[in-house]
N, C-alpha and C positions, 0 to 999 in steps of 0.2 A: 905297838911301843908302848909301854905302860906308862900313865901320867904319872908326873913328880907330885902332883897334891893329891895323891890317894888319901882318902880320912878313912879311919876305923872308927867306928861309933859304939860306944861302950856306955853300960850304966844310964846315969841321967842324961846324957848326950843323945842317946839312942832315942829314949822315950820323947825328948822334945823335938827331935826330928820326925818321929811318929806324928806327935801331937800337930805339927806346923803342916804337915802333907795330909793329914786329914781336915784341917781347918782349910787349906787351901782347895781341896775338892769341895767340901762341903760350903764354900762361900760362892762357887761358880758351878751349879748343876749341868752345863753343858760341857764340862769336862768329863763329866760321869761317862759320857758315851764315846769321848773321843781320846780314848786312851792310847798311850805310846809304849812301844817296848823299850827295854834296857838301853838300845841305841838309839831311841829318838824316833824309830819310824811308827807309821801310825798303824793302828790294831782296831779292827772292827767291833763293834759290840758283839757279845757271844752269840745273839740270836742272828746274825748276818755272817758268821763264818761258813765255810763248806764242810766242816769236820763232822764227825757223827753226833747226834743229840737224840735225847727223847724228850716230849714235851706230854702233858696230860691236860686235856682241854674239853672243849665240847663242841658237836656240831647239831644240826637241824635237820631233820627228815631223811628219809630213805637214802641208802649209799649203795650203789650197785656195784658188784665185781667188776672192775676194768676202767670206772668211773672217778672224778675227783670230787671233792667237797671243801668247803672251806672250814677250817677247825679253829677255834678262839681259844686262848690262854690269856691267863694274867701273871706275867712275871714277876710282877711287884706293885704294890702300892694300888693305885686306881689305874695305871696303865694297861691298855688291851692291846695285844698283839694277836693277829692271824697269820695263817698258812695254808696255803693249797695243799691236799694230800691226794694221793692217790691210793684206792682201795685195790689190791691185789688178789685178795684172799677168800673173802665170801660176800654175799649180798648181807647189808645190814636194813632191816624192814621196820627198824623203829621210826616213826613218823614225828614224834615231839622232840624236846632238845635231851641229848643223851651225852654222858660222858665217855670219852676215848683217849688213847695214847697214840701217838703217833711219833715215828722215828725218823732220823734223815741219816741218807747214804749220800755221800757228795752233796749235790745242791739240792737234791729231792726229797721230799717227806712221804712218808708210807703210814698206812693204817696199820696197826699192828694189833689193838683190841677195841673192841666198841662194848657199850653197855647194852645187855639185850632187855 
């Protein structure tokens, strides 16, 4: 059933609503990761969902086919995030730190490319 108090924002009212929303989020950094959908339900941060994704990061040391390794990436600012990815395709013999790309299928990360 539609709400009787439905508002339509146009012109300066829309701009003020956008400014208020930005100010509200900027004043409380905790809300940046605790977003809600349009119906008020919790929506996890993008890096914790189960849909497809790709990340460019770095790994250290040899990574043999069939094994896992930790990949580090920087999603923004100084925040560092890691994920464990599985190598299904070929041995990586680089023993130093190297760039790589990983992709997520479901809840699992897989190596898709590594710097030679």
